[in-house]
N, C-alpha and C positions, 0 to 999 in steps of 0.2 A: 475974586481970586481965580486965576487960571491954573488948572492942574492938568494941562494937556501933556500927557506922558511922551508925546512925540516932539515936543518943542524943546530942542536941545541946541546949545552953543557950548560944546564941551571945552574945558580947559586943556591945554597941552601938558605934557609931563613937566616941562619947566615951570609952567604956571602953577601946577599942583605943588611943586617944591617950594615956590615962593609963598603960596597961601598957607601951607602947613609948616613953614619955618617956625621953629620954637615949640611945636607941639611935643609934649613930654612922653609920647607913646610911639611904638613902631608902626609903620605903615608901608604898604607895598603897592606899586602900580600893578593893576590886574587887567584882565580882559585881553582884547586884541593888542593893546599898547604894550602889555607885558611881553607878548610874542615879538613885537617889533624891536623892543629894547634888547631882548636876547639876541635877535638877528643882527642888530646894529644898524638897521635902516627902516624907514617907513615903507611898508610894502602894500598898504591899502588905505582907504579912507576909514575913519573911525567916527561913528555917529554919537558916541558917548565917551565918558571917562570913568572907568571903574577903579576903585581903590580898595584894597583889602585892609581891614583892621581886625584886631581881636575883640570879641564881644565885650570882654571885661573892660576894655578901654573906651567904650562908647561915650561915657559922660565927659571924659577928657576932650574928646573931639567936639562934643556939643559946646563945652565951655570955650574952646579955642575959636569956634565959629559962632560965637554968641550973637553977632550982628547979621548972620545969614538967615535965610528962610529954609528951615529944615523940615522934611517930611519923612515919616516912617512908612514902610511898605506894609500893606494889610492883606495882600493876596486874595482878591484883586484890589486895586486902587491904592491911593495914598491918603494919609491923614497927617495934619500938623503934629510935630513932635514937641510936646510941652517940655519946658525947661525942667530938668531933673528927673524926668520919667525914666525908670529903669527898664529898658527894652528887653523883653524876653521872647523866645520863640512863640508863635510862628513869625514874628517880625525878623526879617533877614537882611534888610537893606535900608539905607538912609539916603534920601535924595536931597540935593543941595542946590540952591540958587541964591543969587545976591539979594533979591527981594521978591515979593509976590507977583510982580509984573515982569520979571526976567525969565528967560529960558533956563532950563536946567543946566548946571555947569559940571557936576560930578556926582557920583553915586558911591557910597561906602557899602561894601559887603562885609557882613559880620561873621568872623571865623570863630567856631567853637573851640574851646581848649579844655584839656584836663591836665593840670599841673604844667609841665614844660613841654606838652605835646599838643599839636593841633589835631582836630577831629573833623573828618569830612561829614558834613551834615546829611548828605543823601545816603551814606552808608558808613555808620560809625566804626565798622571794623577797619576802615581805611584811616590811617593816622600817621603822624610822623613828628620828629622833633622840631620845635619852633626854630631852633638854630639852623635848620636846613630848609626852611620854608622859602627863602628867597636869596637873591644875589643883588649886586649893584653894578651899574654901568661904570665906565671909566670916569664919568662926571659925578658919580656918587648918587645916581638915581636908583632907589630900591625898586625891585620888581619881583613878582612871584616866579619861581623856577618854571620853565616851560612845560615840563612833564606834569606838574601839579595843575597848571592852568589848562592844559589839554584835558585832564581828567574832568574839570568843570565844564569844558566845552562839549564833551562826549554826550550824545543824546541818542535815543533809539532811532530818530531820524535827524541826522546831523545837518545843521544849517550851512549854507554856502560859504559864509565867512569862516566858519569853524573848519570846514574842509580845507579851505585855502591855508589857514594857519597850520593845520596838521601836515599838509603837503610840504610846507616850507621847513618846518621844524624837524620832521622825521629824519632827513639825511644828516642833521646836525646833532642829533642826540647821541651821546656816548653810551657805552654798553649798560652801565648801572642805571642811569635815568630811563633808558629804553625798557629795561627789565622791570623797573619799578612801575612804569606806566602800564606795561602788559599785565602785571600781576594785579594792579589796582582795578583796571578795566575788567579783568576776569572775575573779580569779586563783585563789582557793581553790575556787570552784565553776565550772569552765570550761563545764560542761554546763547551767548555769543554777541559779538559786535564787529563790524567790518574793520575797525582799527586794530582789534586784537589780531586778526588774520594778517594785516599788513605789517604789524610789529613782528610777527612770527617770520614773515617772508623776507625780512631784510637783516 
């Protein structure tokens, strides 16, 4: 069995919608694709496909993809996800491929919740209503709001693709999402982050 984490042939957003048609739980396109869906165009290449789901819905996803090869993240490494196993932290992601000889197709990221609010895993003080977690394209594709996705992309040393995404989104953020991102980054990075300064300056 190949578990090469670099072997990817990611689904497109439209492919994801087809694969997840009929799943009885909410999901949102995440990662760089969420940014491009917000912008309304493909702005760069995407080496993977990230999809956000609520941790409490993980077994529904497993049941829906019962004929797929599913692995759980073990930080580091991946292990097969046995049917019916109730994934708890520190497992944060589920990798999916058609079978054990196929490249990876998509990755589910597990979002923590408390009641009707989502909770940011890296800093639980940051949270918000599930009803305001995402939006939809004109074609009905669900995606995470860009300010929330940029929070996930912010790192002490930000990657090139994440800088690219921030640069494109920043001029398009309205006042309230911009203020939310500024405040959330200030909580996550109390000693400062370059994006905080750029949000202040615009």
